[in-house]
C-alpha positions as CSV (number, residue, x, y, z in Angstrom):
1,X,-57.0,-95.3,168.8
2,X,-54.4,-96.1,171.3
3,X,-51.1,-94.8,171.3
4,X,-50.5,-98.8,171.6
5,X,-52.0,-99.7,168.8
6,X,-50.4,-96.2,166.5
7,X,-46.8,-97.6,168.3
8,X,-47.5,-101.2,167.0
9,X,-48.9,-99.9,163.3
10,X,-44.9,-97.9,163.2
11,X,-43.2,-100.9,164.5
12,X,-44.8,-103.5,161.9
13,X,-44.7,-100.7,158.8
14,X,-40.4,-100.1,159.8
15,X,-40.0,-103.8,159.7
16,X,-42.1,-104.1,156.3
17,X,-40.8,-101.1,155.0
18,X,-36.9,-102.6,155.5
19,X,-37.5,-105.0,153.7
20,X,-38.9,-102.4,150.2
21,X,-35.2,-100.5,151.0
22,X,-33.6,-104.0,150.2
23,X,-35.6,-104.5,147.5
24,X,-35.3,-101.0,146.3
25,X,-31.4,-100.8,146.5
26,X,-30.6,-103.1,143.8
27,X,-33.2,-101.6,141.8
28,X,-31.7,-98.5,141.8
29,X,-28.2,-99.7,142.2
30,X,-29.0,-101.1,138.4
31,X,-30.5,-97.3,137.2
32,X,-27.2,-95.5,138.9
33,X,-24.5,-97.3,137.5
34,X,-26.0,-98.2,133.9
35,X,-29.6,-95.5,133.5
36,X,-31.9,-99.0,132.7
37,X,-34.7,-100.2,134.7
38,X,-34.7,-103.9,135.1
39,X,-39.1,-104.5,135.3
40,X,-37.3,-108.3,136.2
41,X,-36.3,-107.3,139.3
42,X,-39.3,-108.9,140.9
43,X,-38.6,-111.7,139.5
44,X,-35.1,-111.9,141.4
45,X,-36.5,-111.9,144.6
46,X,-39.2,-114.4,143.4
47,X,-36.5,-116.8,142.6
48,X,-35.0,-116.2,146.0
49,X,-38.1,-117.2,147.8
50,X,-38.2,-120.8,145.6
51,X,-34.5,-121.5,145.9
52,X,-34.8,-120.9,149.6
53,X,-37.9,-123.0,149.7
54,X,-37.0,-125.3,147.3
55,X,-33.8,-126.2,149.8
56,X,-36.0,-126.2,152.8
57,X,-38.7,-129.0,151.2
58,X,-35.9,-130.9,149.5
59,X,-33.3,-130.5,152.6
60,X,-35.0,-129.7,156.1
61,X,-32.5,-126.5,155.3
62,X,-34.2,-123.2,156.9
63,X,-33.7,-119.8,154.9
64,X,-32.3,-118.7,157.7
65,X,-29.5,-120.9,157.1
66,X,-29.6,-121.3,152.9
67,X,-29.6,-117.8,153.3
68,X,-25.4,-116.9,151.7
69,X,-26.2,-120.1,149.2
70,X,-29.6,-118.1,147.8
71,X,-27.6,-114.9,148.2
72,X,-24.7,-116.4,145.9
73,X,-26.5,-118.1,143.5
74,X,-28.7,-115.3,142.7
75,X,-25.6,-113.1,142.5
76,X,-24.5,-115.5,139.8
77,X,-28.1,-115.1,138.1
78,X,-27.2,-111.7,137.6
79,X,-24.1,-111.4,136.3
80,X,-24.3,-114.4,133.9
81,X,-27.8,-112.4,132.9
82,X,-26.2,-109.2,131.8
83,X,-23.8,-111.7,130.1
84,X,-25.4,-113.4,128.3
85,X,-28.7,-110.8,127.5
86,X,-28.2,-107.3,128.4
87,X,-24.4,-106.6,127.6
88,X,-26.1,-106.7,123.9
89,X,-28.5,-103.6,124.6
90,X,-26.2,-101.3,126.3
91,X,-26.1,-98.8,123.4
92,X,-29.4,-99.9,122.6
93,X,-32.7,-96.8,122.7
94,X,-34.2,-96.8,125.8
95,X,-37.4,-98.6,124.1
96,X,-35.8,-102.2,123.7
97,X,-34.2,-101.6,126.8
98,X,-37.3,-102.0,128.5
99,X,-38.4,-104.6,126.0
100,X,-36.3,-106.1,127.2
101,X,-36.7,-106.2,130.6
102,X,-40.2,-106.2,130.3
103,X,-39.8,-109.7,128.6
104,X,-38.0,-111.0,130.9
105,X,-39.7,-110.2,133.4
106,X,-42.5,-112.2,131.7
107,X,-40.2,-115.0,130.4
108,X,-39.4,-115.7,134.6
109,X,-42.6,-115.5,135.6
110,X,-43.8,-117.9,133.1
111,X,-41.1,-120.6,133.4
112,X,-41.8,-120.5,137.0
113,X,-45.4,-120.9,136.5
114,X,-45.0,-123.8,134.2
115,X,-41.9,-126.1,135.9
116,X,-43.7,-124.8,139.8
117,X,-47.2,-124.1,139.2
118,X,-48.9,-121.3,140.1
119,X,-49.9,-122.8,143.5
120,X,-49.4,-120.9,146.5
121,X,-46.4,-122.6,149.1
122,X,-44.9,-121.8,152.4
123,X,-42.6,-122.3,154.6
124,X,-43.4,-123.7,157.9
125,X,-42.1,-125.0,161.3
126,X,-39.4,-121.7,160.6
127,X,-36.8,-122.1,163.2
128,X,-38.3,-118.4,163.5
129,X,-41.7,-118.9,163.7
130,X,-44.0,-117.1,166.6
131,X,-43.7,-113.7,168.6
132,X,-41.9,-112.1,170.2
133,X,-42.1,-109.1,172.8
134,X,-39.9,-105.6,172.5
135,X,-40.2,-102.3,174.6
136,X,-43.4,-103.6,175.4
137,X,-44.9,-104.0,171.3
138,X,-45.9,-108.0,170.2
139,X,-43.5,-108.5,166.7
140,X,-44.0,-110.9,164.9
141,X,-40.3,-112.6,165.3
142,X,-39.9,-113.8,161.1
143,X,-40.6,-110.0,160.7
144,X,-37.6,-109.0,163.2
145,X,-35.3,-111.6,162.1
146,X,-36.4,-110.3,158.7
147,X,-36.1,-106.6,159.2
148,X,-33.1,-106.6,161.3
149,X,-31.5,-108.8,158.0
150,X,-32.4,-105.9,155.6
151,X,-30.5,-103.7,158.0
152,X,-27.7,-106.1,158.0
153,X,-27.2,-106.6,154.5
154,X,-27.8,-103.4,153.4
155,X,-24.8,-102.1,155.8
156,X,-22.5,-104.5,153.9
157,X,-24.0,-102.8,150.7
158,X,-22.7,-99.2,152.1
159,X,-19.6,-100.7,153.7
160,X,-18.5,-101.9,150.4
161,X,-20.0,-98.8,148.1
162,X,-18.2,-96.6,150.5
163,X,-14.9,-98.2,152.3
164,X,-13.9,-100.2,149.5
165,X,-11.4,-100.3,145.8
166,X,-14.4,-102.0,143.7
167,X,-17.2,-99.7,145.7
168,X,-15.3,-96.8,144.6
169,X,-14.9,-98.4,141.3
170,X,-18.6,-98.7,141.0
171,X,-19.3,-95.7,142.3
172,X,-17.2,-93.8,140.0
173,X,-18.6,-95.6,136.7
174,X,-22.0,-94.4,137.9
175,X,-20.9,-91.1,138.3
176,X,-19.6,-90.7,134.3
177,X,-18.8,-93.5,132.6
178,X,-16.0,-92.5,130.1
179,X,-14.3,-91.0,131.9
180,X,-14.4,-93.8,134.5
181,X,-12.7,-96.1,131.1
182,X,-10.4,-92.9,130.5
183,X,-9.0,-93.9,134.6
184,X,-8.5,-97.4,133.4
185,X,-12.3,-99.2,135.0
186,X,-13.7,-102.1,133.0
187,X,-17.1,-100.5,132.4
188,X,-18.3,-104.1,131.5
189,X,-17.1,-105.2,134.7
190,X,-18.9,-102.4,137.1
191,X,-22.0,-103.4,135.2
192,X,-22.2,-107.4,135.6
193,X,-21.4,-106.2,139.9
194,X,-23.8,-104.0,139.3
195,X,-26.8,-106.3,137.9
196,X,-24.8,-109.5,140.6
197,X,-25.1,-107.3,143.2
198,X,-28.8,-106.4,142.5
199,X,-29.7,-110.2,141.8
200,X,-28.1,-111.0,145.3
201,X,-30.1,-107.8,147.1
202,X,-33.5,-109.5,145.3
203,X,-32.0,-112.5,146.7
204,X,-31.9,-112.4,150.3
205,X,-34.6,-110.2,150.8
206,X,-36.2,-113.5,148.9
207,X,-34.6,-115.6,151.4
208,X,-35.8,-113.2,154.8
209,X,-40.1,-112.6,153.4
210,X,-39.9,-116.9,152.7
211,X,-39.8,-116.8,156.1
212,X,-43.6,-115.9,156.9
213,X,-45.0,-114.2,152.8
214,X,-46.1,-117.3,150.8
215,X,-44.4,-118.1,148.3
216,X,-46.3,-118.4,144.3
217,X,-44.3,-116.9,140.5
218,X,-46.7,-113.5,140.6
219,X,-44.9,-112.9,144.0
220,X,-42.6,-110.3,142.5
221,X,-45.2,-108.0,141.5
222,X,-45.8,-107.6,144.3
223,X,-43.3,-105.3,145.3
224,X,-42.0,-104.8,142.3
225,X,-44.7,-101.9,142.1
226,X,-43.7,-100.2,145.9
227,X,-39.9,-101.2,145.2
228,X,-40.5,-98.7,142.1
229,X,-42.2,-96.2,144.5
230,X,-39.1,-95.8,146.8
231,X,-36.9,-95.6,144.0
232,X,-38.2,-92.4,142.8
233,X,-39.1,-91.4,146.8
234,X,-35.2,-92.4,147.3
235,X,-33.9,-90.3,144.0
236,X,-33.0,-93.0,141.2
237,X,-29.7,-94.3,141.6
238,X,-29.1,-93.1,145.1
239,X,-28.4,-96.1,147.8
240,X,-29.2,-93.7,151.0
241,X,-32.7,-92.7,149.9
242,X,-33.5,-96.1,149.1
243,X,-33.4,-96.8,152.4
244,X,-34.7,-94.4,153.8
245,X,-37.7,-94.0,151.2
246,X,-38.9,-97.6,152.0
247,X,-39.0,-97.2,156.1
248,X,-41.1,-94.4,155.0
249,X,-42.9,-95.7,152.4
250,X,-43.4,-99.0,154.2
251,X,-45.1,-96.6,157.6
252,X,-46.6,-95.0,155.6
253,X,-48.8,-97.8,154.0
254,X,-49.7,-99.6,157.3
255,X,-50.6,-96.0,158.6
256,X,-52.8,-95.9,155.6
257,X,-54.5,-99.1,156.4
258,X,-54.9,-98.7,159.7
259,X,-56.3,-94.7,159.1
260,X,-58.4,-95.3,155.7
261,X,-59.0,-99.4,156.2
262,X,-57.1,-101.5,154.2
263,X,-59.0,-101.3,150.5
264,X,-56.7,-97.7,150.8
265,X,-53.0,-98.4,151.6
266,X,-51.8,-98.9,148.4
267,X,-53.9,-95.8,146.6
268,X,-52.7,-93.9,149.4
269,X,-48.5,-95.6,148.9
270,X,-49.5,-94.5,144.6
271,X,-50.9,-90.6,145.5
272,X,-47.7,-90.0,146.8
273,X,-45.6,-91.1,144.4
274,X,-47.9,-88.5,142.2
275,X,-47.3,-86.5,144.8
276,X,-43.0,-86.6,143.8
277,X,-43.2,-86.7,140.4
278,X,-44.8,-83.4,140.2
279,X,-43.3,-81.6,142.7
280,X,-39.7,-82.9,142.9
281,X,-39.2,-85.8,140.9
282,X,-35.9,-86.1,141.9
283,X,-37.0,-87.7,145.0
284,X,-35.4,-86.9,148.7
285,X,-31.4,-87.4,147.8
286,X,-31.9,-87.5,143.5
287,X,-30.1,-85.1,141.7
288,X,-31.9,-82.4,140.6
């Protein structure tokens, strides 16, 4: 194995890891604010990919140009889901919450299969097709742009949470819901905001992925398992942890595929997941 191949593989792992991180940030945000595991989060990503595809297919608009529209549409969809479904199960037993989001996952997936058929679709001739040479490495332009886009969106989320009053209110709700209520913070508005932001993050990831990844109803399942591993490794509720863990998982996945074979790369990631559960269940940046 040459150093060039190793560096090329590491770069590919970082780029796909940034997408994993963006998907996982929305997942960890919902859990951190509401203590609910959203099994339908992968379907948010799928809807973001389809939204980008149809705007491209019907109006010839590139996914990068329609990314803001996709993000806004998924944000509205997340808020709508909270107000119509999730709000009713906030105080329900944990099993009811799990079955609700699990059922929502199959509902959204089934609707996608019904309306758009289980066909593989793709965005052809995007403005970011081709490759680019950077520091001696040959990188796919779509993957590079997607990685940079994931960094930008993550930075915006981090700035919102740490530098704005609304973000501080969201963080306060995540830290102690009852204390936040006593301080005059409307928890239901914060919960709706968390669902909106989580769906928007998945929508952004879907738009970025649609430039180089096939689009089909089960595409969310491809990423949600790794997103759960990222959230667990980074620490449930930690946005920073999810970002760091996403990059680590991306690198570990591609290095496992390089060293052991592509058929073993998921096994390596899942072995890490089990190790984290056994030795540090709170994750890298989670609270003990």
